[in-house]
C-alpha positions, 0 to 999 in steps of 0.5 A, spaced: 253 620 710 259 623 705 265 619 704 271 624 705 277 621 702 284 624 706 289 623 700 294 627 705 293 621 710 298 616 706 300 610 710 307 610 707 309 615 712 308 614 720 306 621 720 301 620 714 298 614 718 298 617 725 294 623 721 288 619 719 288 616 726 288 623 729 282 625 724 278 619 726 279 620 733 277 627 734 271 627 729 269 621 733 270 624 740 268 631 739 263 631 733 260 624 731 261 618 735 259 614 729 264 616 725 268 610 721 274 610 717 278 605 713 284 605 708 283 605 700 289 605 696 294 610 698 288 614 702 284 614 708 276 614 707 272 618 713 265 617 713 261 621 718 256 627 718 261 631 716 263 633 709 269 636 707 267 643 708 264 641 715 270 637 717 275 643 715 270 648 719 270 643 725 278 643 726 279 650 725 274 653 729 271 647 734 277 642 735 279 642 742 287 640 743 289 634 747 294 636 753 300 634 750 305 636 756 312 633 758 314 637 764 319 632 766 323 635 760 328 641 760 325 644 754 318 642 755 316 650 756 315 649 763 322 652 765 323 658 761 319 664 760 316 666 754 315 659 752 309 657 747 305 654 753 305 661 756 301 663 750 296 658 751 295 659 758 294 666 757 288 665 752 281 665 754 279 661 748 274 655 751 277 650 747 284 650 751 281 649 757 283 642 758 290 644 756 290 650 761 288 645 767 293 640 765 298 645 765 296 648 772 296 641 775 303 640 772 306 646 775 303 645 782 307 638 782 313 641 780 313 646 785 312 640 790 318 637 787 322 643 787 324 643 780 325 650 778 330 651 773 330 644 770 328 637 771 331 633 777 336 627 777 334 621 773 333 617 779 327 622 781 324 622 774 320 615 775 317 618 782 315 624 778 312 620 773 308 616 777 305 622 781 304 626 775 300 620 772 296 620 779 294 627 779 293 629 771 286 630 769 284 624 764 285 627 758 292 628 759 294 621 761 293 619 754 299 622 752 303 620 758 301 613 756 303 614 749 310 616 751 312 612 757 310 605 760 311 606 768 311 598 768 318 598 772 322 603 777 326 604 770 320 607 765 320 604 758 319 609 753 316 609 746 321 609 741 316 613 736 317 619 741 325 618 743 326 618 750 320 621 753 318 626 748 326 628 747 330 626 741 337 630 741 334 637 741 327 636 739 322 636 744 315 634 741 311 637 746 314 644 745 314 644 738 306 641 738 305 648 742 308 652 737 304 648 731 298 650 735 299 657 735 301 657 728 295 653 726 290 656 730 293 663 729 293 664 737 294 671 739 296 674 746 290 674 750 285 673 744 282 667 742 284 662 736 281 665 729 281 662 722 285 665 717 286 664 709 293 661 711 291 656 716 285 654 712 290 652 706 295 649 711 289 644 713 287 643 706 294 641 704 295 636 710 288 633 709 287 633 702 294 634 699 292 640 696 297 645 693 300 649 699 302 656 698 306 659 704 303 656 710 309 652 713 312 655 719 320 655 721 320 648 725 322 641 724 317 635 726 323 631 729 322 623 728 315 623 725 317 628 719 324 627 716 323 632 710 322 638 715 329 637 717 335 640 714 339 634 714 342 632 707 337 628 702 331 629 707 327 633 702 328 635 694 335 638 693 341 637 697 339 640 704 332 639 707 329 646 709 327 647 716 319 648 714 313 644 717 306 644 716 303 645 723 297 641 722 301 635 720 305 634 727 298 636 730 294 631 727 300 626 728 300 627 735 293 627 736 293 620 732 299 617 736 294 618 743 291 611 740 297 607 740 298 607 748 302 602 752 298 598 757 302 597 764 297 593 768 296 588 762 303 586 760 307 588 767 312 583 769 311 579 762 318 576 759 315 580 752 321 585 752 321 592 754 318 595 747 312 590 747 308 594 752 307 599 746 302 596 741 305 592 735 312 595 737 318 590 737 325 590 738 329 591 731 332 587 726 337 588 722 334 585 716 328 585 711 330 592 708 335 596 704 339 599 710 339 593 714 345 592 718 348 599 717 345 603 722 342 603 729 335 603 731 331 604 737 325 600 735 320 598 730 313 599 730 308 595 725 302 599 723 296 595 721 291 597 715 284 595 714 280 595 708 273 595 711 269 600 715 271 601 723 269 605 728 273 609 733 272 604 739 273 598 735 280 601 733 281 603 740 280 596 742 285 593 737 291 598 739 289 597 746 288 590 747 290 587 740 297 584 739 301 580 735 303 573 737 308 568 735 307 561 738 302 563 743 307 568 746 307 576 744 312 578 739 318 581 741 322 582 735 321 584 728 322 577 726 317 574 731 312 580 728 313 577 721 312 570 723 306 572 727 303 575 721 304 569 716 301 565 721 295 569 722 297 570 729 294 577 729 287 580 730 283 578 724 280 583 719 287 586 718 289 586 710 297 589 711 302 592 716 307 597 714 313 597 718 317 603 720 323 603 724 326 609 729 333 609 725 339 612 727 341 617 722 345 623 721 350 623 727 345 622 733 339 624 730 333 618 729 328 618 724 322 614 723 323 611 716 318 606 712 322 599 712 317 595 708 310 592 707 307 586 710 301 583 707 297 579 712 297 572 708 297 565 712 302 560 710 301 553 712 309 552 713 311 558 717 310 553 723 316 550 722 320 556 723 318 555 731 323 550 731 329 555 730 327 559 736 331 557 741 337 557 736 335 563 733 335 567 740 342 564 742 345 566 736 342 573 736 344 574 743 352 571 741 352 576 735 350 582 740 356 581 744 361 587 744 366 582 742 362 578 737 366 576 731 364 580 724 362 573 721 357 571 727 354 578 726 353 577 719 350 570 719 346 572 724 343 578 720 343 573 714 338 568 718 333 573 720 333 576 713 332 569 710 326 568 715 323 575 714 323 573 707 320 567 707 314 570 712 313 575 707 313 572 700 313 564 702 315 558 697 319 552 698 325 556 695 325 561 701 323 556 706 329 552 703 334 558 704 332 559 711 335 552 712 341 553 708 342 560 712 341 556 719 346 551 716 351 556 714 350 559 721 351 553 725 358 551 721 360 558 722 360 557 729 363 550 729 369 552 724 371 558 728 372 556 736 372 564 737 365 565 735 362 560 740 362 563 747 362 558 752 355 554 752 352 559 747 349 558 742 348 550 742 348 546 736 341 546 732 337 540 735 330 538 734 328 539 726 322 535 724 322 531 718 317 535 715 322 540 713 324 535 707 317 535 704 316 542 705 323 544 702 323 539 696 323 543 690 323 536 685 330 538 683 336 533 682 340 536 687 335 536 693 334 529 692 341 527 692 342 532 698 336 528 702 339 522 701 346 523 703 344 527 709 339 521 712 345 516 712 343 512 718 349 510 723 352 504 725 351 500 731 358 501 732 363 506 728 360 511 723 355 515 726 350 520 723 352 524 717 352 530 721 358 528 725 362 529 718 360 536 718 362 539 725 364 537 732 358 535 735 355 529 738 348 526 741 346 527 748 339 524 748 335 528 743 339 534 743 346 535 739 352 538 743 359 541 741 364 535 742 371 537 745 374 530 743 378 528 736 375 531 730 377 525 725 370 524 723 369 531 721 372 531 713 367 536 710 370 542 708 364 545 704 368 548 698 367 542 693 361 537 694 364 531 690 371 531 694 367 532 700 362 526 699 368 522 697 372 524 703 365 522 707 365 515 704 372 513 705 371 515 713 365 511 714 369 505 710 375 506 715 371 507 721 367 501 719 373 496 718 376 499 724 370 496 728 369 490 724 362 492 722 359 493 716 359 499 712 353 503 714 351 507 707 343 506 707 339 512 709 332 513 711 331 517 704 334 513 698 335 517 691 332 515 685 337 512 679 335 518 675 338 522 680 345 518 681 345 518 673 345 525 673 350 526 678 355 521 674 354 525 668 356 531 671 349 535 670 348 537 678 350 544 681 356 542 686 355 548 690 348 548 691 348 540 692 353 542 698 349 547 701 343 543 701 347 537 704 349 541 710 342 544 711 338 537 710 343 534 715 340 539 721 334 535 720 333 530 726 335 523 723 330 519 728 324 522 724 322 517 719 320 520 712 318 517 706 323 517 700 324 523 696 323 520 689 321 522 682 325 528 680 323 532 674 329 530 669 331 526 663 331 518 665 338 515 665 340 507 666 345 506 671 352 505 668 355 498 670 361 501 673 357 504 678 353 498 679 358 493 680 362 498 685 356 500 689 354 493 690 360 491 694 359 497 699 352 496 701 354 493 708 348 488 708 347 481 705 344 480 698 339 475 696 341 471 690 339 464 688 335 464 694 341 465 698 344 471 702 351 473 700 355 478 704 360 482 699 366 486 703 368 492 700 375 492 697 379 498 700 383 499 693 377 501 689 377 508 692 384 509 691 383 507 684 377 512 683 381 518 686 386 517 681 381 517 675 382 509 674 375 507 673 376 501 669 381 498 674 376 500 680 370 496 676 374 490 674 376 489 682 369 490 684 367 485 679 372 480 681 370 481 689 362 480 687 364 473 683 368 471 689 362 472 693 358 468 688 355 474 684 357 474 677 355 480 672 351 478 666 352 481 659 357 486 661 363 486 656 369 487 661 374 490 655 380 494 657 379 501 654 384 505 650 390 508 653 387 515 652 381 514 656 384 509 661 384 515 666 379 520 667 380 524 674 373 527 673 369 521 672 373 518 678 371 524 682 363 523 680 363 516 681 366 516 688 361 521 690 355 517 687 357 511 691 356 515 698 348 516 696 343 511 699 339 508 693 335 502 692 339 495 691 334 493 686 336 497 680 343 495 681 342 488 680 338 489 674 344 493 671 349 487 672 344 483 669 340 480 675 333 481 674 331 475 678 335 477 684 332 484 684 325 481 684 327 477 690 330 483 693 323 486 692 319 480 695 324 480 701 323 487 702 315 487 701 315 481 706 319 485 711 315 491 711 308 487 712 311 483 718 
């Protein structure tokens, strides 16, 4: 069988994609039931018993049009004389027998309902549609199911065809009839005939052949933006109101394969648009005009690269659906994640995303919004942990009184999720977490953005996020350690309570209406904020008379501490990562993050001396456990930049407790370097970072004590 490449049926437009489906369906149903088709590059390959000439002859002289009727619409041709439908009714061509039969049934039903000049009221339309579906011949029901789903008293309409086939002044069934008259050269009372003009129009539509003056003065509405006379709709300042009739005819014939199913999805909680295959609620993310225009919905059209027959594809569109976490995808964000998790029918290579976007006033156009390859990403399952928060955030952002900041951060989170689903990678997954944290902090810092009870703080993120987002950077290692600070039995709580007014209730976080003295994180200066958290935890611990809880489930490597002390850390990135990783459930065990890829460093003695006074747990030195209490004066000295005085006081505190630094010359520096505020800020911030105590003891000359600590910890782990 010959391969026929249809270069005029390109998947980069909705009309081009639907034309390919239309050709395959018509050939399989009316000429060769074994016809196959698949996508190759920018064209569609048709394999059947028809070659190029046979295919052209079939469509021009043997093609039987499907009944495309909408008697419920005012401009459908049923309510005024001289409409295109009358020319088809008067024609004695046997190819129009299905259309004539369907028109007769529709007119009889209109007489019964008493609709003579225009359709009845909106509340009567559902009753009329139900009766129409029960009485129409089978060939006409396909179009009805492609346009409207009668799953409720209030019908659900496919966004691809406006409101039941109408979008503004464009009525698709009337234009379809006009295109049939032009494409098949129908004359009053005569049979359709083939002409050079109709043949050239078909060649241009199917094979992208040079097109002489074979267009008609009409617009293709939603499916053919270039046929409108709107600005920038075609080459030049204004588009020309010209349409190749075969483009619309074949696109509508192809759309009959994408019909809704009432019985399968009726009563589900999957959303009104989800009754149509691969049709979902729009997302203001993932494309260039995101957030700047309205949308009626989105349709994600699948591509396949192996031969598939009509029945196989019909099953794909009738029964195939995208699933995310064992439920039907109802939004564009769900759809993107379903593709990345292979929650769609196998055998598909790519999806083309189209949106029914509101442009040029009240006009809607079906425009391409991107390409989404079907690639499995193992880490995409983590995104399911954001579902509850994402749904509540989207709901809050859709309120009429929603602040702009909330709307923007909701869109940014959807954008980050779709970006990761499309391209994957640790950096993009971390960007999702960072954006979620920004959304949460927007809610926390702007009480007006928090409707009562919605949305709740993000809860339940597993420790797997740390491992999947770890990019090996020093900023990530420091952030993982700081954000994992353990709470004390009394006094300071989990690190997250320093970022926002929240408290734990069981396994979930809730907003707290109590005092906000714990919330000291501003997000504007990472070093300042880390120092403020350190001071807050020390003050709270002293008030309760308990050790300062400065250990974490993740401990940073000494090289990370050294990089922070030398100023080799990006403060803004560190702040964003700390905020993001703080969302991870603190009760989830996670092994320490170590081995970041940056030059090795030896811990400065000043840092080691001060940090040893802030451990909050006993030191094992000389076979004894020694408790060192912090000196509150040290923090004030560091804020003032007096690192030497702070180090001296820490050394005295250690000596008093029985730990004498060895081999460290305690010589007062010169007057010009006595105060260094930036060094003090970095040292104050570094003191908050959980780290292993053994390198600290080695830095002050107590290698034997470090070994004892190591044996003690090993014994504790073994027991």
